[in-house]
N, C-alpha and C positions, 0 to 999 in steps of 0.2 A: 505494500498500500507507502502512493508516496508520501511525503508530508504533508502537505494540502489538502487529500484525504483525509489520510489520520487526525489534524484536528477537525476539519469541519464532521467526519462523527461525531468526536468530543464532546464538543459543543451541542451538536441533534441532539447525543445520547444526556446530556446534561437538561435540553429538553424535556427533552421521552419523563425525564425519570419526573421532573417537578406537574406534566401533566397527568402522570399516573394517580400523582399524589393527592390531585384534583379531580377527577374525573374518573367515574364508573367504565362509562363506555371508550371502548378499544378503539373503533371507527371513527370518532368523532376527535378521537389523542392521533388518530393515522391522519387525518382531512389537516388537522392545529400544524400537521409538526410542515406534511406537505404544501400547505399556502408560506410557512415558513421559508423552507427548502428554496421554492421558488425564489426569491427574493433574494438566496444567499451565495446561490449557487448555475451553471447554465444548466438549463431542463437534464438535457446528452448527459447531468453526473447524477440528477437523483434518481435515479433509476437505481446505480449503481449505491448509494448512501441507504436509501428504503435498503434493499436487499441484504444489506452489514447488518440496520438492525433489526431485521423481517428473522434472521438470524439470532439472536438475540435472545436469550434463556427464559429474560423476565418476561418477557411478553405475551399474556397470558392469549388462548386460543379464547376462540367463543368455543367450540364441542370440539370431541374428539370422535371416531373412524371406530364401535367397539362395533355394532354391527360390518356387515361387505356392502357395499355400493353394487357390484355382485346379485345377480337373480339367482342365479345357479351354482358357486361355487361355495364353500366357507372362506375363499379371502380374497383379496383388491391383487391383493400382489405375494410375490418371495422374495423376493432381497437374496441374493447368490454376492455375496461379496470375500477378502480376505481378515483373517479376522487381525491385521493391521489394519485395516479401514474403519473398522472393526466402534473408533468413538466417533469416528466423522457419520457410521449409518443413524449413532445411534443416537446425536444431538444435533443432528441438522437436518439427514435426510430424510428418515422415518421421523421427528416434528414436524418438517413441512406436510409431507401423504400424510398424516395423519393427524392433520388437524386442524379444524373449519374456520379463516383467522377474522371473512364476515363473508358476509350475507349472499353471495353469489358464487362461495369458496365452493366446494368439497373435505368431507373426511375419510379415508380410506383406510380398508382394513388389513392390514400387513401382514406376512411370519417370518423371521428370522432363527436362525437356527439357536442360536442362545438362554431367547423369552420362548420361541414357540414349540419348539425341538419338543418329543415327548420320550419322557426320560425310560430306561429300561429296555427301548427299541435300540437295536443298531442305530449307525448315522446312517449307513443308509437307505433307510427303510424308511428312517424318514424325511428324507433328501425328491425320496419319488412321492411318498406322502404329502410331501408340502410340493410339488410340485405340481401331485396331481389336483390338490385341495386349491387352486390357487389359477387365477383369470388369465394371468401377468405371469411372467419372470423374468425380475429386472441381476440386470449384471449389471456387478455396477464393474467399470473397468476400469483396468489397473495396472502400475510394475510386477506389484506380488500378487495379483486376480492374474497375472499369466503363466505368472513360475510359479504356483499355491494348484496342485494334484488336485484339492476337493471341489474349486471353480473347478477348474477345468470335466470335473467329473460331473459337479452343476449345468456343467453350458451344458457338455454330450446331451448328457438328459433329456432339458430343456426342448436341445432342436428336434430329440427323435422324438419329443411328446408333439414338437409343431408338424414338421411332417407327419407324424400320426395324425391331425384332425387338418392339417391343410392349411395351418395357418401361420404365417410367419408372422404376422406380432400378437403372439401371445410370447414372443422374447424380447425383451426393447432391452438393448446395449444402451448404458447412461457411463460417458468417458466422464473418470474422474484428476484422471489425468494424463497427457503426448504421452499412446505408447505407440504396440504397431499391437493390430488387431488381434485376435483371432481369426483364422482365413472360417473356420465355422459357421461366423460371424459375419464375418468382413463386409458382404452386402445388405446388413439388413442397414437400415437409418437409427442413427443413433442418437439420447440425446444430448447435450458436451455441458458438462460443471467442470472445466477445470475451472481455474481464476483468471481464465482469460476470455470471457463468455460474459454475453448477459444474465446471469444469474434466476431472475427472474422471470424474464425470457424461457426460457429452455427451460427450468419449468413446468408453464403453465403448459407446455406439449404435451410434457406430462403427462399432469395430472389427464388434462384433455384425449390424449390416448387411454391409460383409466378406463374415462368412461367409457368408451365406446362398447357397444354392446357386445353379450356374452355372444359366443361362437355358440 
């Protein structure tokens, strides 16, 4: 983050804390903050700063995805990721997908190994069950994902399921960092959440893909 962006963000966070202490409606807080941001920084930078604030765990969502949005599956998505990316998946990725931050937003119900796998059942059986019970399979692509045998097994099973169902879109690659995408999923359009992209726009694309009707 550039120094000027860091300073702007610190000012914005300070204002947000003040808003939070005096208002109960988070949507109102964001509208007020947006108006203030537009007076301080160029429009191009507004979404970047808001996306950084949006990741802040102190901001309370309106609702969480306790029930799947999908009609035919237990989960809306299963996340395959390297354990080295676990902190980002837990604190940022799942929080965005499983939370509703305004009335036009959607909260989904996800499945991840550490939280949702059934104790006493083999890892392989848990993976197969999670993929079968999820409407979509999200692959968080990073260098550590590419080098992980478990992640490659999960990717293989997701591709096999897509071939059986003839639904390529049940597998959604999410690029966390620049790396070589495995050949088996290289033909799929991916969501780019690497550092140099528009986080808010790309997350909107991902949520729209998760909202597509069950096959």
